[in-house]
N, C-alpha and C positions, 0 to 999 in steps of 0.2 A: 121879023121872024125868020133871018138865019138861025138865031139862036134855039128853033122850036125846030126846025128843022133838020140839028142835030146836024150843022154846017162845018162843023171842031166848035166852039165858046159856046159855052155856057153851062149850061146843066146832063146835055146831053156826050160832049164833048170828053167833061170831066166822067164821066158817067164810060165813058171808054179807055178813054187812058189807065183808071183805076184797071181797070180791069185786064190792062194789055199789062201793066205795072204787075196786077198780079199773077196772071200765067207763065210772066219773066218769072217772077218770084218763087213759084209752085217748081217750073218745069224745073231752077239751080235743084231746089232741094230732091227731085228724082232725078237728076243728074249726076248727081252729089253720092248721092244710094247704089246711083250702079258704078259712078271709082271704086268706092269700095268696096261693093261685089267686085270688082273685076283683081283691085288687087291684093285681097284680101283672101281669096279666092284658090281651090292649091289639090292637091295627093294629099291622102287626109285628114281636112279640113272639110267641118262638117260648118252650113249656115245657123245664125242662132237659133232663128227659126225652126229650125229644124232637124235643131239640138234635142235630143228624149230627156224625158229627167229619168235622175237614178242610177245611171250609166256613160261610163267613161266617155267622154268627149272632147275631142282636140276645137280649139277656136282658133281663132286666127282676123284680128281686129284693132277698131282704130279707141284708144282711151279719153272719154268726151268729157267726163269730168270725175277728179280725185278731189277725198274728202273724208274728213278725222275724226270718224262718229263712233265714239264710246257704245259700247255695246256690254250689259249688264254688269255694269263699272271696271271691263275693258277694254284697253285702247284698241281700235278699229281701226282700218284704212280701206276707204270703200275707190273702189274705180268704176267708174260703167264704160264696159265694151260693147262699140256698136259695129255693124259688122258691113250697114247695107236689108242689112233684112230685120234686125232687129240689135235687141239691148240686152245685154244681159250685167250683172252689178256681179265682180268678185271681191272680194269680204276676206281681207287675211287678219287677220284675229290675233290679239296680242301685238301691236306692231301700228305704230306711231308715223315712221317716215320710212319707202324704200325709193335707193338709191335708183334715177331712170324710171321709176310707175310716175307720169307728170303726161298729163291730159295735152292730147294730140298725140302722143308718142304711138307705137305702136307696135304691138307684143301677140302672141300665141302664147296660149291658157289650157292648161292641161285639169284635168277634176269629172266632177258630179257638178251636176245643175238638180236646184230641188226651189221651192216654191214658201217665201216666205211674207206673210202679208201680202198678197199680190204679186210679189214680186219675184222672176226667174232669178234667183242668187248662185253663183260656185264661191265657196268658204275654202281659202288655203289655196287655193289653184298651184297645178306647178306653174313657171312664167318662161317667158323664153320675149328677151329684146331684139324684135328687132329691123335692123335702120330702116 
């Protein structure tokens, strides 16, 4: 009878604990995005979400992933840069590796954003590693 009344055991208790766990998980993701926005904001830096396409922009964020993915038979190093508002893919054509470009690294990237296959991409950006 206690199970049906939601006394903490049984199906109701399991649902409540699941809801609490999901809420904590969602809040931690929101907190991570807030932290990224706070760390990577600054003078002259645009958020990735608000950065216009085909115009010079300066972005700052953390690299989420770095992969080697050939494009048209040419090696290309790709890295997803996130700042807590959105993600843009940085692509260095003709490069297999760049020292310092690794997941978790913070950097500033300057260039123009384009769209390829529905993804926002910046080709051959100028970059500066941020400590």
